[in-house]
Backbone bond lengths (Angstrom), bond angles and torsions (degrees), N, CA, C in turn:
res aa  C-N    CA-C-N  psi(-1)  N-CA   C-N-CA  omega(-1)  CA-C   N-CA-C  phi
1 M - - - 1.454 - - 1.520 109.50 -
2 A 1.305 117.56 134.26 1.453 122.18 -178.87 1.517 110.74 -66.73
3 A 1.335 115.16 152.35 1.463 120.38 -179.70 1.519 111.39 -57.46
4 E 1.315 116.28 -40.33 1.464 120.40 -179.33 1.523 110.97 -62.54
5 D 1.343 116.82 -40.09 1.462 120.64 179.24 1.522 111.32 -66.19
6 R 1.346 117.05 -41.21 1.467 120.55 179.29 1.518 110.56 -62.82
7 T 1.324 115.27 -41.73 1.461 119.38 -179.72 1.515 110.95 -64.85
8 M 1.331 117.17 -39.82 1.466 121.04 179.61 1.531 111.11 -65.14
9 I 1.333 116.20 -39.47 1.460 120.15 178.67 1.520 110.60 -64.06
10 L 1.319 116.03 -45.82 1.459 120.24 178.71 1.526 111.41 -60.83
11 Q 1.337 116.13 -43.19 1.461 119.13 -179.94 1.526 110.71 -63.56
12 G 1.324 115.75 -35.11 1.461 119.74 176.47 1.520 111.76 -63.30
13 Y 1.341 116.29 -42.03 1.462 120.73 176.60 1.530 110.66 -60.89
14 L 1.324 115.92 -44.37 1.462 120.63 -179.59 1.528 110.84 -62.18
15 D 1.316 116.25 -43.34 1.469 120.44 -179.81 1.525 110.89 -61.08
16 K 1.343 116.08 -42.63 1.458 120.26 179.51 1.530 111.09 -64.43
17 M 1.323 116.19 -40.39 1.456 120.07 179.13 1.528 110.27 -64.27
18 L 1.323 116.47 -41.36 1.460 120.54 -179.96 1.530 111.71 -67.47
19 E 1.320 115.61 -25.00 1.462 119.88 177.24 1.527 111.93 -78.11
20 G 1.347 116.25 -7.67 1.452 119.83 176.26 1.513 115.63 111.66
21 D 1.346 117.70 1.39 1.463 120.10 179.05 1.525 108.77 -86.49
22 D 1.325 116.32 98.41 1.458 121.81 -172.96 1.527 112.88 -68.79
23 S 1.325 117.69 -16.99 1.467 119.93 -179.20 1.526 111.88 -64.11
24 Y 1.332 116.45 -21.53 1.463 119.67 -177.78 1.527 112.37 -76.76
25 R 1.331 117.66 -13.29 1.466 119.22 173.16 1.526 109.76 -60.01
26 K 1.326 115.08 -46.11 1.463 119.83 -178.51 1.530 110.83 -66.03
27 L 1.314 117.91 -39.33 1.461 121.25 178.58 1.523 111.20 -62.52
28 L 1.323 116.46 -38.71 1.457 120.08 178.48 1.521 111.09 -64.09
29 V 1.324 116.72 -43.53 1.464 120.71 -179.97 1.527 110.12 -66.73
30 E 1.323 117.07 -40.48 1.462 120.44 178.44 1.528 110.51 -62.17
31 H 1.327 116.33 -36.17 1.461 119.82 178.59 1.532 110.41 -64.30
32 A 1.325 116.69 -40.65 1.462 120.45 -178.81 1.524 111.73 -75.35
33 Y 1.329 117.87 -22.85 1.460 123.24 -171.16 1.529 112.55 -57.42
34 G 1.331 116.48 -48.68 1.459 119.80 -176.54 1.513 112.48 -61.63
35 R 1.312 115.87 -44.04 1.460 119.82 -179.80 1.527 111.07 -65.70
36 L 1.320 115.96 -45.85 1.450 119.60 -176.52 1.527 111.46 -66.95
37 R 1.325 117.89 -31.19 1.457 119.95 179.61 1.519 111.26 -61.43
38 V 1.331 116.76 -44.36 1.461 121.27 178.67 1.520 110.64 -60.53
39 L 1.330 116.10 -42.77 1.457 120.54 -176.83 1.522 111.56 -71.19
40 V 1.330 118.07 -40.82 1.460 120.90 178.22 1.522 109.96 -62.35
41 K 1.314 116.42 -43.81 1.464 120.33 179.55 1.521 110.96 -59.77
42 K 1.315 116.62 -41.26 1.461 120.58 -179.82 1.519 110.89 -65.83
43 R 1.336 117.48 -43.74 1.464 120.19 -178.98 1.533 111.01 -66.26
44 L 1.326 117.53 -41.80 1.463 120.44 -178.44 1.523 111.70 -67.82
45 S 1.319 117.07 -26.65 1.462 119.70 -179.02 1.523 111.65 -63.36
46 L 1.330 117.41 -19.50 1.454 121.08 178.87 1.527 112.18 -78.66
47 F 1.349 116.66 -11.25 1.450 120.23 -172.70 1.525 111.69 -131.34
48 P 1.350 117.17 80.78 1.464 119.80 179.13 1.520 112.66 -55.25
49 G 1.341 117.67 -33.58 1.449 120.64 -179.86 1.516 112.66 -65.20
50 V 1.324 116.59 -31.80 1.463 120.13 177.43 1.524 110.13 -79.31
51 Q 1.315 116.08 -39.93 1.463 120.05 179.76 1.522 111.74 -60.13
52 R 1.330 116.15 -24.26 1.464 120.04 178.45 1.531 110.54 -60.52
53 W 1.343 115.56 -31.11 1.452 120.70 -175.01 1.517 113.30 -103.60
54 E 1.334 117.01 -31.91 1.458 121.19 -173.15 1.524 110.77 -126.52
55 Q 1.323 117.11 134.36 1.445 122.38 175.03 1.531 109.18 -94.61
56 T 1.325 115.26 158.44 1.460 120.63 -178.56 1.524 111.93 -52.26
57 D 1.340 116.10 -48.76 1.462 119.43 -176.07 1.529 112.12 -66.76
58 D 1.341 116.66 -30.08 1.466 119.44 178.14 1.524 110.63 -66.88
59 V 1.333 115.73 -45.78 1.462 120.47 179.28 1.523 109.91 -65.01
60 L 1.317 116.24 -43.62 1.454 120.22 -179.78 1.516 111.67 -63.43
61 Q 1.333 116.49 -36.97 1.466 120.30 178.14 1.522 110.58 -62.71
62 Q 1.327 116.21 -41.09 1.463 119.77 177.91 1.527 111.07 -61.61
63 A 1.326 116.25 -46.46 1.462 120.32 -179.34 1.526 111.04 -64.79
64 S 1.322 116.71 -39.64 1.462 120.62 -178.85 1.519 111.62 -66.76
65 M 1.330 116.88 -40.40 1.458 120.11 177.98 1.522 111.01 -64.98
66 R 1.326 115.96 -37.47 1.463 119.44 177.35 1.525 110.35 -65.75
67 L 1.322 115.87 -40.38 1.460 119.69 179.41 1.520 110.64 -65.47
68 L 1.327 116.61 -43.86 1.462 120.72 179.66 1.526 110.83 -60.91
69 K 1.334 115.91 -43.36 1.460 120.06 179.65 1.529 111.37 -66.83
70 S 1.332 116.21 -39.72 1.463 119.24 -178.59 1.521 111.70 -65.11
71 L 1.348 116.68 -28.11 1.459 120.59 179.33 1.532 112.31 -71.61
72 E 1.335 116.58 -11.76 1.461 119.63 173.80 1.523 110.48 -71.15
73 A 1.342 115.64 -34.48 1.461 120.51 -175.43 1.526 112.50 -102.46
74 V 1.327 116.05 -34.06 1.462 121.09 -177.33 1.521 108.90 -106.40
75 K 1.311 117.05 128.37 1.464 121.80 -178.31 1.527 110.37 -116.75
76 P 1.325 117.05 86.32 1.466 119.10 179.04 1.526 110.85 -62.13
77 R 1.316 115.69 137.64 1.455 120.64 -177.62 1.527 112.76 -97.06
78 T 1.309 116.27 -18.84 1.461 119.85 -178.04 1.518 110.07 -128.40
79 V 1.325 116.10 162.78 1.463 121.44 177.21 1.522 109.62 -61.36
80 R 1.306 116.34 -38.02 1.468 120.84 178.18 1.527 110.82 -58.76
81 E 1.320 117.27 -45.68 1.463 121.28 179.74 1.525 111.31 -66.53
82 F 1.336 116.81 -37.35 1.461 119.87 179.61 1.524 111.15 -65.12
83 F 1.330 117.49 -46.05 1.455 120.12 179.06 1.527 111.34 -63.63
84 G 1.330 116.28 -34.16 1.456 119.21 176.66 1.523 111.32 -64.17
85 L 1.328 116.21 -41.29 1.462 120.80 178.53 1.527 110.83 -66.07
86 A 1.332 116.80 -42.96 1.467 120.47 179.14 1.519 110.64 -61.57
87 A 1.330 116.60 -42.55 1.465 120.77 179.88 1.519 110.98 -63.97
88 T 1.323 116.61 -39.83 1.461 120.61 179.14 1.521 110.98 -60.12
89 Q 1.324 117.55 -42.94 1.461 120.71 -177.38 1.521 112.30 -69.06
90 I 1.330 117.83 -40.22 1.462 117.94 179.13 1.518 110.44 -72.11
91 R 1.331 116.54 -35.12 1.467 119.92 177.53 1.532 110.35 -62.41
92 R 1.314 117.46 -44.31 1.463 120.60 -179.06 1.522 111.76 -69.45
93 T 1.318 116.49 -31.65 1.465 119.89 175.38 1.519 110.23 -64.85
94 L 1.318 116.81 -42.94 1.464 121.15 178.97 1.525 111.28 -65.47
95 I 1.321 117.38 -40.20 1.459 120.62 177.89 1.526 110.46 -62.61
96 D 1.336 116.75 -45.28 1.466 120.21 178.77 1.526 111.22 -61.41
97 L 1.320 116.01 -39.38 1.460 120.77 179.85 1.525 110.63 -64.32
98 A 1.329 116.01 -44.15 1.461 119.83 179.80 1.523 111.13 -62.63
99 R 1.325 116.82 -40.90 1.462 120.64 179.24 1.531 111.09 -66.96
100 H 1.319 116.13 -35.64 1.464 120.77 -176.86 1.526 111.79 -67.62
101 Y 1.335 116.48 -39.75 1.458 120.03 -175.04 1.516 113.98 -100.63
102 G 1.328 117.13 -16.61 1.457 119.47 -176.87 1.512 113.15 -97.15
103 G 1.318 115.77 175.85 1.457 120.68 177.21 1.519 112.93 79.18
104 K 1.325 115.70 172.51 1.465 120.94 -176.41 1.516 112.87 -64.71
105 Q 1.347 116.59 -28.97 1.460 120.25 -177.57 1.522 112.89 -97.72
106 G 1.317 117.05 -0.22 1.457 120.33 -177.79 1.518 112.60 -70.96
107 I 1.325 115.73 155.91 1.465 120.59 179.82 1.520 110.88 -58.70
108 G 1.326 116.41 -42.55 1.454 119.94 -178.39 1.512 112.60 -60.38
109 A 1.343 116.73 -37.46 1.461 120.67 -178.81 1.520 111.54 -70.05
110 K 1.322 117.02 -28.91 1.463 121.09 -176.00 1.525 113.28 -86.49
111 H 1.319 117.05 -14.99 1.454 119.18 -173.59 1.521 111.35 -66.13
112 A 1.313 115.51 141.58 1.469 120.58 -173.29 1.513 112.93 -65.16
113 T 1.321 117.80 -25.02 1.458 120.09 -175.99 1.515 110.52 -98.20
114 N 1.299 115.51 46.61 1.465 120.76 177.63 1.521 109.22 -57.03
115 E 1.325 116.01 134.19 1.461 120.83 -174.10 1.524 113.20 -61.94
116 R 1.323 117.06 -17.94 1.462 117.99 -178.33 1.519 112.22 -74.52
117 Q 1.329 118.05 -10.18 1.456 120.99 -175.84 1.522 110.90 -98.74
118 G 1.335 114.88 93.08 1.449 119.86 167.51 1.506 117.47 83.99
119 D 1.345 119.24 3.85 1.455 116.35 175.09 1.518 108.74 -128.92
120 K 1.268 116.76 -168.36 1.456 121.03 -172.29 1.526 112.56 -87.35
121 G 1.338 115.93 3.65 1.464 117.91 -179.82 1.504 110.73 85.07
122 R 1.323 115.32 174.79 1.451 119.60 -177.69 1.524 110.92 -70.23
123 E 1.301 114.70 154.69 1.452 119.10 177.20 1.516 109.50 -61.92
124 Q 1.307 115.66 144.85 1.455 119.87 176.10 1.519 109.06 -92.20
125 P 1.317 116.92 137.86 1.456 118.93 178.71 1.512 110.83 -68.61
126 D 1.310 115.25 164.34 1.446 119.46 175.23 1.512 109.72 -58.55
127 T 1.328 116.62 157.70 1.454 120.67 177.50 1.505 109.64 -53.57
128 P 1.330 118.49 126.57 1.459 120.25 -175.47 1.514 111.97 -68.52
129 D 1.333 115.25 150.40 1.450 119.25 176.19 1.515 108.34 -85.60
130 A 1.331 117.34 -161.40 1.457 120.83 -174.65 1.520 112.67 -65.50
131 T 1.341 117.89 -17.88 1.452 118.91 177.46 1.519 110.77 -79.76
132 S 1.328 117.54 -9.06 1.460 122.91 177.97 1.517 112.22 55.97
133 D 1.337 117.71 59.55 1.462 120.47 174.41 1.524 108.10 -52.39
134 P 1.333 119.03 123.81 1.458 122.47 -171.20 1.517 113.26 -65.92
135 E 1.331 115.64 148.21 1.452 121.84 -175.96 1.526 112.78 -101.94
136 T 1.294 117.70 -6.04 1.461 120.97 177.20 1.523 108.36 -136.49
137 L 1.340 115.81 162.22 1.455 118.79 179.44 1.520 111.36 -62.80
138 A 1.325 117.32 -36.84 1.461 120.12 178.92 1.523 110.23 -63.19
139 E 1.328 116.37 -43.79 1.458 120.17 178.78 1.522 110.60 -67.65
140 W 1.332 116.04 -33.92 1.460 120.31 178.66 1.528 109.73 -59.83
141 T 1.326 115.63 -46.69 1.458 119.56 178.70 1.524 110.49 -61.37
142 E 1.319 115.96 -47.50 1.461 120.02 -178.76 1.525 111.23 -61.25
143 F 1.327 115.42 -41.27 1.461 120.81 -179.08 1.531 111.28 -56.01
144 H 1.338 116.85 -51.20 1.461 120.33 -178.00 1.528 111.68 -69.36
145 Q 1.316 116.86 -30.02 1.460 119.86 176.19 1.525 110.78 -68.88
146 K 1.317 117.57 -36.42 1.461 121.08 177.73 1.528 110.25 -64.25
147 V 1.323 116.33 -38.05 1.464 120.06 178.21 1.532 110.12 -62.53
148 E 1.332 116.18 -38.66 1.468 121.03 -178.28 1.522 112.39 -56.97
149 V 1.339 117.74 -32.05 1.466 120.83 -173.67 1.526 112.90 -105.23
150 L 1.320 117.64 12.01 1.462 120.02 173.37 1.525 109.74 -62.34
151 P 1.329 118.09 152.08 1.464 119.82 170.28 1.526 109.50 -55.51
152 K 1.319 117.25 147.22 1.463 121.30 -172.53 1.527 112.87 -53.67
153 E 1.318 117.64 -42.39 1.464 120.57 -178.05 1.516 111.00 -59.99
154 Q 1.328 116.51 -43.03 1.463 120.48 179.55 1.526 110.97 -72.92
155 R 1.338 116.48 -39.68 1.463 119.06 -179.52 1.527 111.22 -64.29
156 D 1.325 117.57 -37.29 1.462 120.71 178.00 1.530 110.98 -60.35
157 V 1.326 116.06 -44.10 1.470 120.52 179.35 1.524 110.34 -63.87
158 F 1.342 116.22 -46.32 1.457 120.26 -178.05 1.520 111.66 -65.65
159 D 1.327 116.35 -40.85 1.466 119.85 178.85 1.523 111.44 -59.49
160 L 1.310 116.76 -43.11 1.461 120.77 -177.72 1.525 111.77 -68.21
161 L 1.336 116.71 -48.33 1.460 120.24 -172.55 1.528 112.75 -82.43
162 Y 1.322 118.00 -38.29 1.467 120.67 -173.66 1.524 112.27 -90.44
163 Y 1.322 117.22 -48.99 1.461 120.14 -174.71 1.521 113.10 -86.98
164 N 1.338 117.22 -34.70 1.460 119.90 -175.80 1.527 113.98 -100.80
165 G 1.321 117.54 -9.18 1.461 120.28 175.98 1.515 114.76 67.42
166 V 1.328 116.51 24.78 1.459 120.86 179.20 1.525 109.27 -73.79
167 T 1.316 118.02 143.67 1.453 120.71 177.36 1.525 109.49 -70.91
168 Q 1.306 116.54 160.10 1.459 119.92 179.89 1.533 112.36 -62.69
169 P 1.341 119.42 -42.64 1.473 118.27 176.68 1.529 112.23 -60.93
170 E 1.343 117.04 -40.42 1.455 120.31 179.61 1.527 110.79 -67.99
171 A 1.331 116.67 -39.63 1.464 120.23 178.47 1.522 110.83 -62.90
172 A 1.326 116.02 -41.12 1.464 119.60 178.62 1.522 110.74 -61.37
173 Q 1.335 116.05 -40.46 1.461 119.99 178.88 1.527 110.86 -65.19
174 I 1.320 117.20 -45.48 1.459 121.40 -178.62 1.529 111.16 -61.62
175 L 1.337 115.85 -40.09 1.458 120.63 -177.40 1.526 112.53 -84.54
176 G 1.326 116.83 -10.25 1.454 120.22 178.71 1.512 113.91 72.27
177 V 1.339 116.35 36.30 1.464 120.98 179.05 1.526 109.18 -129.37
178 S 1.313 116.33 169.31 1.458 120.33 177.12 1.526 109.61 -76.05
179 E 1.332 116.55 159.72 1.462 119.46 177.46 1.522 110.99 -62.55
180 R 1.312 116.70 -34.37 1.469 120.33 177.99 1.523 110.81 -62.12
181 T 1.327 116.63 -43.57 1.467 120.89 178.03 1.526 110.60 -65.47
182 L 1.332 115.34 -41.34 1.469 120.04 178.69 1.524 110.94 -59.34
183 K 1.330 116.82 -45.98 1.467 120.91 179.80 1.526 110.80 -61.68
184 R 1.329 117.12 -39.32 1.467 120.37 178.61 1.526 110.74 -64.96
185 R 1.324 116.59 -45.08 1.463 120.12 179.80 1.527 111.29 -63.80
186 W 1.330 116.94 -38.80 1.460 121.59 179.28 1.517 110.26 -62.99
187 R 1.324 116.21 -43.28 1.465 120.11 178.35 1.535 110.72 -63.64
188 E 1.324 116.34 -45.59 1.465 120.48 179.95 1.530 111.63 -64.40
189 T 1.323 116.30 -36.25 1.457 120.39 179.93 1.521 111.49 -67.05
190 R 1.320 117.40 -44.61 1.462 120.55 177.89 1.522 110.92 -62.78
191 Q 1.333 116.33 -38.61 1.458 119.84 178.29 1.526 110.92 -65.35
192 A 1.339 116.03 -38.76 1.464 120.26 179.63 1.526 111.22 -64.21
193 I 1.340 116.40 -41.19 1.465 119.73 179.40 1.523 110.61 -68.21
194 Y 1.320 115.97 -41.35 1.471 118.91 178.41 1.525 110.50 -60.13
195 K 1.328 116.42 -43.63 1.456 120.40 -179.97 1.521 110.94 -65.26
196 A 1.340 116.84 -39.67 1.462 120.95 178.92 1.524 111.39 -63.61
197 M 1.332 116.24 -34.91 1.464 120.62 -178.10 1.524 112.55 -82.71
198 H 1.345 116.51 -32.74 1.468 119.79 -170.51 1.524 114.23 -121.84
199 G 1.328 117.74 -0.11 1.445 120.09 -179.02 1.517 111.63 63.95
200 N 1.285 117.61 -134.15 1.474 121.89 -179.09 1.526 112.89 -93.08
201 E 1.315 115.74 11.55 1.469 120.11 177.76 1.514 110.39 -57.55
202 S 1.306 118.21 129.66 1.463 121.74 -177.94 1.505 110.01 -73.94
203 R 1.329 115.24 147.48 1.459 121.21 177.93 1.497 110.28 -94.99
204 A 1.344 116.05 136.99 1.471 120.25 179.63 1.495 109.93 -70.77
């Protein structure tokens, strides 16, 4: 299905929900479910210690329930607003998960089979790209918190491409900009997050 067709379908769902048909809340969440599942699975793959406790579908279920509940109070009028809301819920789910398992009081830290005892430790994720996918639970929390405070223009781009898995052409259409502008904003957004995470530290 073409990006334009998907966007039109989503906007139709939003319009129906705004008209008072509450059944479209569930349709909107179901639409986001497939995309978010792929992204949650990818993020969790970086953290074997977290995967020990949480499965992809469990995390996704938490995020989806939060999104469904948030749609009771928040009524996005555009596809752009809906994707922003979906990204917020999955981001907050990931932050809560990192806090739950990380730190000195986290479940992961208390478990008897801590990786530091007698084995090679947890697997290291692949070298992070410009978005600097975090390598520890503490950094994971910080990473998603940094996204929360990005300027709206940058956060909209990041929410669409990183959290919702939207293609760049589709994101450009949703945001009402050219693909060239979208690519520039995406580059600037990744640079902003890298700087927020690492300060003036030079990149190899």
